[in-house]
C-alpha positions in Angstrom: 160.1 86.5 191.9 158.6 87.8 188.6 155.0 87.7 187.9 155.6 85.0 185.2 157.6 82.8 187.5 155.0 83.1 190.3 152.3 82.1 187.8 154.4 79.0 186.7 155.1 78.1 190.3 151.4 78.4 191.2 150.5 76.3 188.1 153.0 73.6 189.0 151.8 73.6 192.6 148.2 73.3 191.8 148.9 70.5 189.2 150.9 68.6 191.9 148.1 69.0 194.5 145.6 67.7 191.9 147.8 64.8 191.1 148.4 64.0 194.7 144.7 64.2 195.4 144.0 61.8 192.5 146.6 59.4 193.8 145.1 59.4 197.2 141.7 58.7 195.7 143.1 55.9 193.8 144.8 54.5 197.0 141.5 54.7 199.0 140.2 51.2 199.8 137.0 50.2 198.0 133.8 50.8 199.8 132.3 47.7 201.3 128.7 47.0 200.4 126.9 44.0 201.8 124.3 41.9 200.1 121.8 39.6 201.8 119.4 37.4 199.8 116.9 34.8 200.6 117.9 33.0 197.3 120.6 30.4 196.7 123.9 31.7 195.2 122.8 30.3 191.8 119.2 31.6 191.7 120.4 34.9 193.1 123.2 35.3 190.6 121.0 37.2 188.1 120.2 39.8 190.8 123.8 40.3 191.8 124.8 40.7 188.2 122.0 43.2 187.7 123.1 45.2 190.7 126.7 45.3 189.5 125.5 46.5 186.1 123.6 49.2 187.7 126.5 50.3 189.7 128.8 50.4 186.6 126.4 52.7 184.8 126.8 55.1 187.7 130.5 55.0 187.6 131.2 52.5 190.4 133.5 49.6 189.3 133.4 46.4 191.2 136.8 45.7 192.8 138.1 49.2 192.2 135.5 51.5 193.9 133.5 48.9 195.9 133.6 45.2 197.0 130.3 43.2 197.5 130.2 40.9 200.5 127.4 38.4 199.7 125.4 36.1 201.9 122.6 33.8 200.5 120.1 32.0 202.8 119.3 29.2 200.3 115.6 29.8 200.8 115.8 29.2 204.5 114.4 32.1 206.4 115.7 30.9 209.7 119.3 31.4 208.4 118.7 35.1 207.7 119.4 36.5 211.3 122.8 34.8 211.5 123.9 35.9 208.0 122.7 39.4 208.8 124.9 39.4 212.0 127.9 38.2 209.9 127.4 41.1 207.5 126.8 43.6 210.3 130.1 42.6 211.9 131.9 43.6 208.7 130.6 47.2 209.1 129.5 47.9 205.5 128.6 51.3 204.3 125.3 50.1 202.9 123.4 46.8 202.9 121.4 45.7 199.9 118.7 43.2 200.9 116.2 41.2 198.9 113.4 40.6 199.6 111.6 41.8 202.9 112.7 39.0 205.2 116.4 39.8 204.4 115.7 43.5 205.0 114.0 42.8 208.4 117.0 40.6 209.5 119.6 43.3 208.6 117.5 46.0 210.2 117.7 44.1 213.5 121.4 43.3 213.1 122.5 46.7 211.9 119.9 49.3 213.0 122.2 52.3 212.2 123.4 51.1 208.7 121.6 52.3 205.6 119.6 49.5 203.9 118.3 49.4 200.4 115.5 47.0 199.7 115.9 45.6 196.3 112.4 44.2 196.1 109.5 43.5 198.5 106.6 45.3 200.1 108.1 47.5 202.9 104.9 49.3 203.7 102.7 46.3 204.2 105.5 44.6 206.2 105.9 47.5 208.6 109.5 48.4 207.6 108.4 52.0 206.7 105.4 54.1 207.4 105.3 55.8 204.0 106.6 55.1 200.5 107.0 58.9 199.8 108.8 59.6 203.1 110.2 56.4 204.5 112.2 57.9 207.2 114.7 55.8 209.2 117.4 53.7 207.6 115.5 51.7 204.9 114.6 52.8 201.5 114.6 51.2 197.9 112.1 49.5 195.7 108.6 48.1 196.4 107.5 44.9 194.6 103.8 44.8 195.2 102.3 41.8 193.3 99.2 40.7 195.1 96.9 42.5 192.7 98.5 40.5 189.8 96.8 37.2 191.0 93.7 38.2 188.9 96.0 38.7 185.9 97.7 35.4 186.1 94.5 33.5 186.6 93.0 35.4 183.6 96.0 34.4 181.5 95.6 30.7 182.6 91.9 30.6 181.8 92.6 32.3 178.4 95.1 29.5 177.6 93.0 26.8 179.0 89.3 27.8 179.2 88.0 24.3 180.1 89.8 24.2 183.4 87.6 23.5 186.4 89.8 23.0 189.4 92.9 25.3 189.9 95.5 24.8 192.6 97.1 27.8 194.4 100.4 27.5 196.2 100.3 30.2 198.8 101.4 31.1 202.3 98.9 32.7 204.6 101.5 33.7 207.1 103.0 37.2 206.8 101.2 40.6 206.3 100.0 40.0 202.8 99.4 36.2 202.9 95.7 36.3 203.9 95.0 39.0 201.3 96.7 37.0 198.6 94.6 33.9 199.4 91.4 35.9 199.4 92.5 37.5 196.2 93.1 34.1 194.6 89.6 32.9 195.6 88.0 36.0 194.1 90.0 35.4 190.8 88.6 31.8 190.8 85.1 33.0 191.4 85.3 35.4 188.6 86.2 32.6 186.1 83.9 30.1 187.7 86.6 27.6 188.6 87.1 25.9 192.0 90.1 27.3 193.9 92.1 24.6 195.9 94.5 26.3 198.3 97.8 24.6 199.2 99.0 26.7 202.3 102.6 26.4 203.2 104.7 28.1 205.9 108.0 26.5 205.4 110.0 24.9 202.6 109.4 21.4 203.9 105.6 22.1 203.6 105.8 22.5 199.7 105.8 18.8 198.7 103.0 17.7 201.1 100.9 20.7 199.8 101.4 19.7 196.2 100.5 16.1 197.1 97.3 17.4 198.7 96.5 19.4 195.6 97.0 16.4 193.4 94.6 14.3 195.6 92.1 17.1 195.3 92.4 16.7 191.5 93.8 20.2 190.7 94.3 20.7 187.0 96.8 23.5 187.1 99.0 25.3 189.6 99.2 29.0 190.3 102.1 30.1 192.4 101.3 33.1 194.4 104.1 35.6 195.4 106.0 34.7 198.6 109.4 36.0 199.5 111.0 32.6 200.0 109.3 30.7 197.1 111.7 31.8 194.4 114.7 29.7 195.3 112.4 26.7 195.5 111.0 27.2 192.0 113.0 24.3 190.6 111.5 21.8 193.1 108.0 23.2 192.7 108.1 23.0 189.0 109.7 19.5 189.1 106.8 18.2 191.3 104.3 20.0 189.2 105.7 18.3 186.0 105.0 14.9 187.5 101.3 15.9 187.7 101.6 17.4 184.2 100.2 20.7 185.6 100.6 24.0 183.6 102.1 26.5 186.1 101.6 30.2 186.1 103.1 32.7 188.5 103.5 36.4 189.4 107.2 36.1 189.3 108.7 37.1 186.0 111.3 34.4 186.1 108.8 31.6 186.7 108.3 30.7 183.0 112.0 31.0 182.4 112.5 28.1 184.9 110.0 25.8 183.2 106.6 27.3 184.1 104.0 27.9 181.3 103.3 31.6 181.9 104.6 34.2 184.3 103.6 37.8 184.6 105.1 40.2 187.1 107.6 43.0 187.8 111.0 42.6 186.2 113.0 41.5 189.2 116.4 42.2 187.6 115.3 45.7 186.6 114.2 46.4 190.3 117.6 45.3 191.5 119.5 47.2 188.9 117.6 50.3 190.1 118.7 49.6 193.6 122.2 50.7 192.6 120.7 54.2 192.3 119.8 54.3 195.9 123.3 52.9 197.0 124.9 55.7 194.9 122.9 58.4 196.5 123.5 57.1 199.9 127.3 56.8 199.4 127.2 60.4 198.3 125.7 61.6 201.5 121.8 61.4 201.1 120.0 60.0 204.1 118.0 56.7 203.2 114.9 58.1 204.9 114.9 61.0 202.4 114.7 58.8 199.4 111.2 57.9 198.3 110.6 54.2 197.8 109.7 53.5 194.1 107.1 51.1 192.8 107.6 48.8 189.8 107.0 50.2 186.4 108.3 47.3 184.2 106.3 44.1 184.0 107.2 41.1 181.9 104.8 38.5 180.3 106.9 35.4 179.7 105.5 32.5 177.7 107.2 29.1 177.6 106.3 27.4 174.4 108.6 24.5 175.1 106.7 23.7 178.2 103.3 24.2 176.3 104.5 21.7 173.7 105.5 19.2 176.4 102.1 19.5 178.0 100.3 19.3 174.7 98.9 22.8 175.0 98.4 25.1 171.9 99.1 28.5 173.3 96.6 31.1 172.0 98.2 33.6 169.6 96.4 36.3 171.7 98.8 35.6 174.5 101.9 35.0 172.4 101.7 38.4 170.7 101.5 40.2 174.0 104.5 38.5 175.5 107.7 40.4 176.3 109.6 37.1 176.0 108.7 33.8 174.3 110.7 30.8 175.1 110.8 28.3 172.1 
């Protein structure tokens, strides 16, 4: 065979091999990624969409390159272990969990499966021993908000400086609960208002706690961060509306659901970023070698529709600082 013919044969052969490799890659089944959330399917939809957006920017197309097996606990933490077992039985390549109770449930159900925490405080909750070197099978995003309690109280008092009694919806159970309540009391002391604590441990405690706050003549409500509060925001805000309470929270989406002011990490940005961790893990990086990131994007959301309904004139000093104004 001449040199030219050998060259042509080699070229055709390498092209055929490349084509066959591409064909095999296309024929490969999509990677199975599991998703466990404390939220309802509706309240958690924004997070799922944010994750899929993050994956798309990294070249992973839903349905073609991966499928997402979702489970949502509807705000009921006692449902998480069974849902985690269901997902573990599917043998996913990675499990994305949000927030910490979901991660804890899947860690128990699938201890050898990589887990990406989409938001929460893995260090305080004992899921990792270090943010810089998490080790083990868990990595992801930290969403530490306890130090934001002072900020939301400050915003509330800036909007309504004549307040005297402020109600706080909190849960003292869990690693950060006691610290959050103490932090809330310090914030109230700083602004010389009385702090009335509505301590809840389960969803069924919410309504009785708010009734007690009303009996104690609370004039406003601060919702402190708790993993399972978010899916119950519609109920909390509905009950608060009956009392005509201005509501502020450290969850960025709180004002979007009808609260007056919210200030906190951008939840969707955190979840979108979790796609980066999934991408690295699927490419062979050990989860324990990926440092856990802390939030860098915070949103101040002001709901002027709610302010108008409550007869509140929102100070311009707050409005101009807002990242989002709902009118």
